[in-house]
LUMLUMMAR-895372 format. One line per field, with one value per residue (C-alpha): x, y, z; residue number from 1. Coordinates in pm, 1 decimal. Layout:
! LUMLUMMAR-895372
u <- c(X ...)
v <- c(Y ...)
w <- c(Z ...)
n <- c(NUM ...)
//
This chain:
! LUMLUMMAR-895372
u <- c(-8074.5 -7950.5 -7637.6 -7709.0 -7681.4 -7395.4 -7192.3 -7285.7 -7149.6 -6849.6 -6560.9 -6276.4 -6030.6 -5924.1 -6069.6 -6415.9 -6385.4 -6620.3 -6541.1 -6238.7 -6061.2 -5827.7 -5691.5 -5720.9 -5794.5 -5528.9 -5262.9 -5432.4 -5218.6 -5260.6 -5276.8 -4902.7 -4837.6 -5106.6 -4975.7 -4626.1 -4754.3 -4590.3 -4855.2 -4763.1 -4943.1 -5233.1 -5563.0 -5866.2 -6084.0 -6428.7 -6805.0 -6983.4 -7037.8 -6754.9 -6555.6 -6296.3 -6324.9 -6346.0 -6037.1 -5840.3 -5941.8 -5846.1 -5505.8 -5439.1 -5567.6 -5368.9 -5048.2 -5095.9 -5067.3 -5226.5 -5522.7 -5627.2 -5942.8 -6036.9 -6333.0 -6267.7 -6620.9 -6558.0 -6177.5 -5932.5 -5561.9 -5580.0 -5711.1 -5454.3 -5168.1 -5302.2 -5301.0 -4950.8 -4826.7 -4975.6 -4805.5 -4470.2 -4507.2 -4578.9 -4299.4 -4061.2 -4301.7 -4372.0 -4037.6 -4104.8 -4480.3 -4578.1 -4942.0 -5204.2 -5395.6 -5722.6 -5896.4 -6246.3 -6363.4 -6017.0 -6138.2 -6319.0 -5990.5 -5873.6 -5524.4 -5398.6 -5540.4 -5374.1 -5049.0 -5048.4 -5009.0 -4708.2 -4420.5 -4561.1 -4620.1 -4280.6 -4094.4 -4297.7 -4441.6 -4777.9 -4894.8 -5178.3 -5482.1 -5729.7 -6075.5 -6247.2 -6541.9 -6386.4 -6104.7 -5785.3 -5622.5 -5865.6 -5918.6 -5582.7 -5292.4 -5007.1 -4748.9 -4959.8 -5076.2 -4715.0 -4649.3 -4941.2 -5038.0 -5391.3 -5606.8 -5945.9 -6239.9 -6523.7 -6898.0 -7006.7 -7105.3 -7436.7 -7251.0 -7082.5 -7416.3 -7583.1 -7291.0 -7329.6 -7697.8 -7628.8 -7342.9 -7581.1 -7832.6 -7566.7 -7365.0 -7582.2 -7710.6 -8033.8 -8125.7 -8058.5 -8346.6 -8589.9 -8711.9 -8608.2 -8653.8 -8476.1 -8730.3 -8626.5 -8322.1 -8338.0 -8502.3 -8259.2 -7962.9 -8099.9 -8176.9 -7835.1 -7655.3 -7347.3 -7334.6 -7298.9 -7397.4 -7709.8 -7801.9 -7783.5 -7973.2 -8261.3 -8253.9 -8273.1 -8551.0 -8762.4 -8699.6 -8783.0 -9106.3 -9230.9 -9483.2 -9362.7 -9041.8 -9132.1 -9033.8 -9036.6 -8833.2 -8987.7 -8926.5 -9273.6 -9233.4 -8893.4 -9014.3 -9328.1 -9132.7 -8843.8 -9073.4 -9225.5 -8888.3 -8656.7 -8528.2 -8406.5 -8141.7 -8106.4 -8061.0 -7726.3 -7499.0 -7319.2 -7303.4 -7656.3 -7586.4 -7946.2 -8009.1 -7687.6 -7781.3 -8122.8 -7956.2 -7710.6 -7977.5 -8206.7 -7937.0 -7844.2 -8212.7 -8238.4 -8485.4 -8391.4 -8686.4 -8573.2 -8214.6 -8306.6 -8531.4 -8263.2 -8008.8 -8234.9 -8265.6 -7889.1 -7844.1 -8111.4 -7956.2 -7621.7 -7436.0 -7082.2 -7125.5 -6789.7 -6895.9 -7203.0 -6994.4 -6740.1 -7011.2 -7141.6 -6788.5 -6772.5 -7114.9 -7016.3 -6749.8 -6903.4 -7258.7 -7229.3 -6876.4 -6822.3 -7193.0 -7134.2 -6769.7 -6864.5 -7041.6 -6706.2 -6588.6 -6914.1 -6886.5 -6522.1 -6597.4 -6884.9 -6649.7 -6410.2 -6692.2 -6839.3 -6494.9 -6454.5 -6789.0 -6938.3 -7290.3 -7552.0 -7468.5 -7308.1 -7652.6 -7739.1 -7428.3 -7500.7 -7859.0 -7747.7 -7497.1 -7737.3 -7998.6 -7736.8 -7612.6 -7965.1 -8062.2 -7742.5 -7733.0 -7589.7 -7314.2 -7114.4 -6896.7 -6574.2 -6652.2 -6718.7 -6405.7 -6168.1 -6342.8 -6295.3 -5934.2 -5848.5 -6009.1 -5805.8 -5485.8 -5565.7 -5629.0 -5335.3 -5069.4 -4778.5 -4788.5 -4483.4 -4514.0 -4485.0 -4136.6 -4259.4 -4424.6 -4119.8 -3900.9 -3540.9 -3322.7 -3000.5 -2808.9 -2853.1 -3229.6 -3227.0 -3013.4 -3267.3 -3542.3 -3708.5 -3924.1 -3875.7 -4170.7 -4353.2 -4573.4 -4585.1 -4951.7 -4887.5 -4678.0 -4985.7 -5303.8 -5567.9 -5307.6 -5374.0 -5178.4 -5323.6 -5101.0 -5135.1 -5138.0 -5215.2 -4992.3 -5017.5 -5192.3 -5496.4 -5489.8 -5825.0 -5979.2 -6236.7 -6250.3 -6437.3 -6786.5 -6932.6 -7267.1 -7587.0 -7604.4 -7541.2 -7187.2 -7067.6 -7251.0 -7031.7 -6733.1 -6834.1 -6855.2 -6509.5 -6363.8 -6525.2 -6362.4 -6026.0 -6026.9 -6258.7 -6391.7 -6101.6 -6214.3 -6563.7 -6616.1)
v <- c(-4599.6 -4955.8 -4845.3 -4830.6 -4496.3 -4622.3 -4695.4 -4371.8 -4154.8 -4370.9 -4131.9 -4114.9 -3906.8 -3904.7 -3556.2 -3699.9 -3991.0 -3976.7 -4133.6 -4328.4 -4010.6 -4215.7 -4365.0 -4095.1 -3772.7 -3517.3 -3715.7 -4045.4 -4358.2 -4397.7 -4033.4 -3973.8 -4303.6 -4240.0 -3887.3 -4019.0 -4307.6 -4559.7 -4827.3 -5137.0 -5469.0 -5440.9 -5583.4 -5356.3 -5504.9 -5366.3 -5420.6 -5413.6 -5076.9 -4891.2 -4802.9 -5081.2 -5127.6 -4754.3 -4687.7 -4951.1 -4794.7 -4448.8 -4572.6 -4711.1 -4392.3 -4154.4 -4356.3 -4402.3 -4781.2 -5057.0 -5200.5 -5565.3 -5687.5 -6039.3 -6153.6 -6445.6 -6568.1 -6654.6 -6657.3 -6937.3 -7013.7 -7003.3 -6646.2 -6538.7 -6676.2 -6508.2 -6169.4 -6227.4 -6316.9 -5992.6 -5800.3 -5960.8 -5866.9 -5504.4 -5487.4 -5312.9 -5022.4 -4989.8 -5047.3 -4809.7 -4860.4 -5222.4 -5307.7 -5332.0 -5658.3 -5604.5 -5915.7 -5860.1 -6091.0 -6239.1 -6433.7 -6664.2 -6770.1 -7117.4 -7180.5 -7296.0 -6984.8 -6761.7 -6957.2 -6876.4 -6506.5 -6539.2 -6531.2 -6239.6 -6034.5 -6129.2 -6028.2 -5711.9 -5824.9 -5699.3 -5492.9 -5687.7 -5509.2 -5751.4 -5656.5 -5860.1 -5839.7 -6111.5 -6095.7 -6146.9 -6325.5 -6612.2 -6601.5 -6502.6 -6748.5 -6630.7 -6627.7 -6386.2 -6183.7 -6123.4 -5961.7 -5719.9 -5429.1 -5451.5 -5138.7 -5134.5 -4948.4 -4843.2 -4831.2 -4492.5 -4246.7 -4058.6 -3754.3 -3963.0 -4107.2 -3769.0 -3635.1 -3928.0 -3851.1 -3484.5 -3576.8 -3799.6 -3516.9 -3267.6 -3476.9 -3747.9 -3644.3 -3843.1 -3719.0 -3359.2 -3382.2 -3439.3 -3212.7 -3421.7 -3296.1 -3477.3 -3390.0 -3676.7 -3905.3 -4102.4 -4412.1 -4419.1 -4397.3 -4654.0 -4908.9 -4864.6 -4992.7 -4786.0 -4938.2 -4662.6 -4883.0 -5005.2 -4644.0 -4544.7 -4857.0 -4779.1 -4411.7 -4502.3 -4753.0 -4482.6 -4236.5 -4487.0 -4584.5 -4226.5 -4082.4 -3778.6 -3580.5 -3397.2 -3631.3 -3575.1 -3826.3 -3899.7 -4168.8 -4318.5 -4341.1 -4509.0 -4763.5 -4854.6 -4913.0 -5089.8 -5342.2 -5432.9 -5466.4 -5609.6 -5876.2 -5614.4 -5476.2 -5714.9 -6060.5 -5996.3 -6266.3 -6004.3 -5985.7 -5921.0 -5730.3 -5694.6 -6067.8 -6176.7 -5939.3 -6104.6 -6446.9 -6358.8 -6194.3 -6496.3 -6727.8 -6481.2 -6462.2 -6844.7 -6876.4 -7174.1 -7106.7 -6753.8 -6875.8 -7145.6 -6909.9 -6642.6 -6914.4 -7033.6 -6675.7 -6645.9 -6984.0 -6908.7 -6565.4 -6720.3 -6616.8 -6748.2 -7049.7 -6993.8 -6639.5 -6779.6 -7040.1 -6778.0 -6559.2 -6856.2 -6919.7 -6563.4 -6592.7 -6917.4 -6729.7 -6383.6 -6480.7 -6833.3 -6850.2 -7048.1 -7105.3 -7390.6 -7417.6 -7701.3 -7446.7 -7309.4 -7659.9 -7724.4 -7398.3 -7457.0 -7808.5 -7664.5 -7417.8 -7701.3 -7922.5 -7648.8 -7579.5 -7949.8 -8061.1 -7745.3 -7694.3 -7847.3 -8079.2 -7799.9 -7647.8 -7940.9 -7887.4 -7514.7 -7585.3 -7828.2 -7580.7 -7283.7 -7479.0 -7592.5 -7237.7 -7097.4 -7352.9 -7317.8 -7118.1 -6771.3 -6568.7 -6271.5 -6267.8 -6346.5 -6079.6 -5820.5 -5928.1 -5864.1 -5534.2 -5420.5 -5538.1 -5362.5 -5042.0 -5060.7 -5110.7 -4801.3 -4597.1 -4717.7 -4782.5 -5024.6 -5106.7 -5303.5 -5676.9 -5750.9 -5880.0 -6215.7 -6290.7 -6211.1 -6471.4 -6486.7 -6663.5 -6475.7 -6425.3 -6050.1 -6086.0 -6315.4 -6063.6 -5794.3 -5998.7 -6133.3 -6430.6 -6381.9 -6494.4 -6652.5 -6936.2 -7238.7 -7338.9 -7713.2 -7707.1 -7610.1 -7780.4 -7800.7 -7666.8 -7310.6 -7039.5 -6693.0 -6422.0 -6104.8 -6144.0 -5784.9 -5475.5 -5292.3 -4995.0 -5203.1 -5475.2 -5634.4 -5522.8 -5773.6 -5817.8 -6147.1 -6157.1 -6507.2 -6518.6 -6634.0 -6987.6 -7331.0 -7372.8 -7023.2 -7031.2 -7332.0 -7127.9 -6846.8 -7091.0 -7222.5 -6871.0 -6793.0 -7095.0 -6988.6 -6612.0 -6575.1 -6231.3 -6097.1 -5948.3 -5938.4 -6315.2)
w <- c(8037.5 8076.1 8264.2 8640.3 8815.0 9034.3 8721.7 8545.9 8825.8 8919.2 9002.4 8749.8 8954.6 9316.6 9360.4 9283.6 9527.2 9827.2 10167.4 10300.1 10407.4 10627.7 10305.1 10038.8 10225.3 10321.1 10501.4 10412.6 10407.1 10027.7 9921.4 9899.0 9722.2 9461.7 9405.4 9337.6 9127.2 9360.7 9412.9 9617.5 9587.3 9827.1 9949.1 9986.5 10259.5 10331.5 10308.1 9971.2 9810.8 9984.3 9671.3 9644.1 9267.7 9207.5 9417.6 9225.3 8892.6 9014.4 9130.4 8783.9 8618.0 8837.8 8805.9 8428.6 8440.3 8232.3 8421.9 8399.3 8573.1 8680.4 8886.5 9118.7 9048.5 8682.7 8646.4 8713.3 8688.3 8306.6 8305.1 8564.5 8354.1 8040.6 8214.3 8352.4 8002.7 7866.6 8146.3 8061.7 7695.2 7782.6 8039.0 7803.9 7766.5 8138.4 8304.3 8594.2 8612.0 8589.2 8509.2 8782.2 8808.9 8994.2 9128.6 9260.8 9541.3 9577.0 9881.5 9637.3 9476.3 9574.5 9711.3 9370.6 9204.2 9461.8 9426.6 9054.2 9143.0 9371.5 9122.2 8922.6 9237.1 9380.9 9063.8 9013.9 8679.6 8805.1 9096.5 9255.6 9397.1 9550.3 9675.6 9944.1 10180.0 10398.1 10650.4 10443.2 10737.4 10681.9 10305.9 10151.0 10167.6 10395.6 10115.3 9909.7 10209.6 10316.4 9978.2 10009.0 10228.8 10368.7 10368.3 10540.1 10385.3 10615.5 10547.3 10414.9 10684.9 10678.7 10546.2 10274.3 10161.0 10149.1 9947.8 9709.9 9655.2 9583.4 9350.9 9155.2 9120.9 9017.5 8772.0 8619.3 8276.5 8312.2 8660.0 8557.6 8310.9 8600.3 8877.8 9179.4 9534.9 9819.9 10086.4 10319.1 10305.3 10631.4 10476.7 10185.5 10419.6 10663.8 10391.6 10233.1 10542.5 10456.0 10104.6 9846.1 9554.4 9733.0 9814.3 9448.8 9338.2 9574.2 9478.4 9109.6 9180.3 9345.7 9063.4 8789.0 8964.4 8979.2 8734.4 8546.0 8579.8 8902.0 9184.3 9559.7 9762.3 10103.8 10363.1 10316.2 9940.0 9974.1 10231.0 10034.4 9717.5 9887.8 10055.8 9717.9 9545.1 9810.1 9576.3 9327.9 9557.4 9849.4 9699.2 9533.0 9676.1 9887.7 10265.6 10394.3 10712.2 10819.3 10784.3 10955.3 11239.4 11270.9 11264.0 11541.5 11754.7 11717.4 11851.9 12125.0 12215.1 12238.3 11949.9 11727.8 11496.3 11414.9 11379.7 11126.5 10929.4 10890.1 10814.2 10531.2 10401.4 10381.4 10215.4 9956.8 9898.7 9808.4 10124.2 10174.0 10403.3 10572.6 10658.5 10836.2 11019.4 11124.6 11275.7 11475.0 11598.3 11729.5 11894.0 12066.9 12261.3 12286.9 12387.3 12532.7 12665.4 12982.6 13032.2 12787.3 12671.5 12436.3 12216.5 12101.3 12012.0 11826.3 11631.2 11544.3 11420.8 11217.3 11049.7 10964.9 10837.8 10619.8 10473.4 10395.3 10254.0 10102.7 9973.0 9982.5 10273.1 10473.8 10527.9 10755.5 10966.8 10989.7 11096.0 11366.0 11505.0 11489.2 11685.7 11938.2 11993.2 12018.3 12283.8 12488.8 12812.8 12753.6 12914.9 12791.7 13104.6 12916.8 12658.8 12929.9 13118.2 12829.7 12749.0 13109.1 13115.9 12788.6 12908.5 13228.7 13029.6 12819.0 13132.8 13342.9 13080.1 13112.8 13481.5 13603.5 13661.9 14037.3 14121.0 14253.3 13915.8 13705.1 13544.5 13668.4 13408.4 13505.2 13828.4 13804.5 13787.5 14088.9 14279.5 14193.8 14355.6 14043.9 14140.8 14516.7 14730.3 14438.3 14562.2 14332.8 14351.8 14326.9 14644.9 14848.6 14960.1 14685.8 14442.2 14553.1 14736.5 14782.2 14634.6 14428.6 14049.0 13950.2 13961.4 14293.2 14131.9 14035.8 14301.4 14387.3 14055.5 13935.7 13560.0 13546.0 13694.6 13637.3 13462.1 13628.7 13490.1 13639.9 13512.1 13602.0 13934.7 14011.5 13894.6 14131.1 14419.9 14331.1 14328.1 14664.1 14826.4 14686.8 14729.9 15032.4 14944.7 14739.6 14406.2 14553.5 14513.4)
n <- c(1 2 3 4 5 6 7 8 9 10 11 12 13 14 15 16 17 18 19 20 21 22 23 24 25 26 27 28 29 30 31 32 33 34 35 36 37 38 39 40 41 42 43 44 45 46 47 48 49 50 51 52 53 54 55 56 57 58 59 60 61 62 63 64 65 66 67 68 69 70 71 72 73 74 75 76 77 78 79 80 81 82 83 84 85 86 87 88 89 90 91 92 93 94 95 96 97 98 99 100 101 102 103 104 105 106 107 108 109 110 111 112 113 114 115 116 117 118 119 120 121 122 123 124 125 126 127 128 129 130 131 132 133 134 135 136 137 138 139 140 141 142 143 144 145 146 147 148 149 150 151 152 153 154 155 156 157 158 159 160 161 162 163 164 165 166 167 168 169 170 171 172 173 174 175 176 177 178 179 180 181 182 183 184 185 186 187 188 189 190 191 192 193 194 195 196 197 198 199 200 201 202 203 204 205 206 207 208 209 210 211 212 213 214 215 216 217 218 219 220 221 222 223 224 225 226 227 228 229 230 231 232 233 234 235 236 237 238 239 240 241 242 243 244 245 246 247 248 249 250 251 252 253 254 255 256 257 258 259 260 261 262 263 264 265 266 267 268 269 270 271 272 273 274 275 276 277 278 279 280 281 282 283 284 285 286 287 288 289 290 291 292 293 294 295 296 297 298 299 300 301 302 303 304 305 306 307 308 309 310 311 312 313 314 315 316 317 318 319 320 321 322 323 324 325 326 327 328 329 330 331 332 333 334 335 336 337 338 339 340 341 342 343 344 345 346 347 348 349 350 351 352 353 354 355 356 357 358 359 360 361 362 363 364 365 366 367 368 369 370 371 372 373 374 375 376 377 378 379 380 381 382 383 384 385 386 387 388 389 390 391 392 393 394 395 396 397 398 399 400 401 402 403 404 405 406 407 408 409 410 411 412 413 414 415 416 417 418 419 420 421 422 423 424 425)
//
């Protein structure tokens, strides 16, 4: 009874694995490799509870390889070297199939800890499988990242989560002794946030709280119990997507009080401070943009400061930045502009660059008219010369519509004086 439900029903074979069909379904990018037992060093990147650890275990099982596990939370260089030494000693037995070294939460490894893996991965002493909830581009050193393939795991879909619940009922020896009726599943699925482990934890919580062996699962019952026991399955040190959403929306909504409250919730819950800072950096561009360009500088400096000083002082820097972002004027004009431009590119394809905008480094290109009639802005009054900068097929298309704030209203006035009605300015 002490073993959690999520662990009791953990899949042992690929045929039992639910979700991530783009990786392990028919034609999945890992399916063929696992079937042949050819496993490259790789990074599994995805939210909590999406099957990263399970997939690593299955890869070792299906390829019949020794499997070593380290957690970045409580392992250091010493533990890494001990595992590598064991792998070297067993190398004679596994000449074609070197051991797999699985490192959970590899983003928590320092640079020196990651450096200690390089030689073993390079020489093929071990096949590294790292699991991370953070973007590997930011958290894994380039030298190690270049030696690994990155595979992205997605949150479980509604269908995946429902399949997981039914699998638990059908296969778990403890649950099969009870008469459990899944009358409603919407609350379970909503609270899980696409996290399979969280889903099973809540499900087990509801079952254990019930009187008797006849149990009917309803939305009301799940919500009542979940609200009383939030700490049991929410404060886990993992990414709290509901809380980060509330934090972002508070800043977007110009409420510094909400922003600081949700910031405090994340800090007290053990959230990665760099994750918080990175989300503020995104918001500074996406939601404030050119309404206050200094916000991006502030957020970037906050990220650097948090990376340098760490906890507990970093909380003060995060608070200062969160309040600054919340009280800044808002504009998503740059965000909307790039969305519109990308959509246009997808619809119109690779339109040719107008001849007058092309570079002409060779005589042939000059003879073909490359660069002809280009107007060098600095040769004209006010450093501006009206000319067409878009392909002919989409000329006069406006991608950037300045926001309604003092700074971008000034930008709109500037564009009107330059373009005199072109692009709708």
